[in-house]
C-alpha positions in Angstrom: -50.9 -57.3 -51.6 -52.6 -60.6 -51.6 -51.6 -64.0 -53.0 -53.1 -64.9 -56.3 -56.1 -67.1 -56.1 -55.6 -70.2 -58.3 -59.2 -69.9 -59.6 -58.3 -66.4 -60.9 -55.1 -67.4 -62.7 -56.9 -70.1 -64.5 -59.0 -67.4 -66.2 -57.2 -66.5 -69.5 -57.9 -62.8 -69.2 -56.5 -62.6 -65.6 -53.5 -64.7 -66.6 -52.6 -62.3 -69.5 -53.4 -58.9 -67.9 -53.0 -59.2 -64.2 -50.2 -57.0 -62.9 -48.0 -58.8 -60.3 -45.0 -58.2 -58.1 -42.6 -61.1 -58.0 -40.4 -61.8 -55.0 -40.1 -58.0 -54.4 -37.5 -57.8 -57.1 -39.5 -57.3 -60.2 -42.9 -56.7 -61.7 -44.6 -58.1 -64.7 -47.6 -59.8 -66.2 -48.5 -63.5 -65.7 -48.5 -65.0 -69.2 -48.9 -68.6 -68.4 -50.0 -71.0 -65.6 -48.1 -74.3 -65.7 -49.6 -77.4 -64.2 -47.0 -80.1 -63.1 -43.9 -78.3 -64.4 -40.5 -79.9 -64.7 -39.5 -78.6 -61.2 -42.2 -80.8 -59.6 -44.5 -77.9 -58.8 -48.2 -78.7 -59.0 -48.8 -75.1 -60.3 -46.3 -72.5 -61.4 -46.4 -69.2 -63.3 -44.4 -67.6 -66.1 -44.1 -63.8 -65.8 -43.0 -61.4 -68.5 -41.8 -57.8 -68.1 -44.1 -54.9 -67.3 -43.5 -53.4 -70.8 -45.1 -56.5 -72.3 -42.1 -56.9 -74.6 -42.4 -60.7 -74.2 -39.1 -60.7 -72.3 -39.3 -63.5 -69.7 -38.8 -62.2 -66.2 -39.5 -65.4 -64.4 -40.3 -68.9 -65.5 -41.9 -71.7 -63.4 -42.4 -69.4 -60.4 -44.3 -71.0 -57.5 -47.6 -69.3 -56.5 -46.3 -68.3 -53.1 -43.8 -66.0 -54.8 -46.4 -64.2 -56.9 -48.6 -61.4 -55.5 -51.3 -59.3 -57.1 -50.9 -55.5 -57.3 -54.3 -54.8 -58.9 -56.6 -56.2 -61.6 
């Protein structure tokens, strides 16, 4: 696994379809990249379930907790 490159996650196609593993306790798709979220993170990610059911798995997750599985 490798950490997500910020340049990649700014690409809308990658953001929507990249499969990721999150903190080793779940997997999902990045659905949004947040800039300056309310937790004070410069960049954070919203991740939904693998099924794509729009059920939020994680919100405002820092980039160091999100790793790519494949593209």
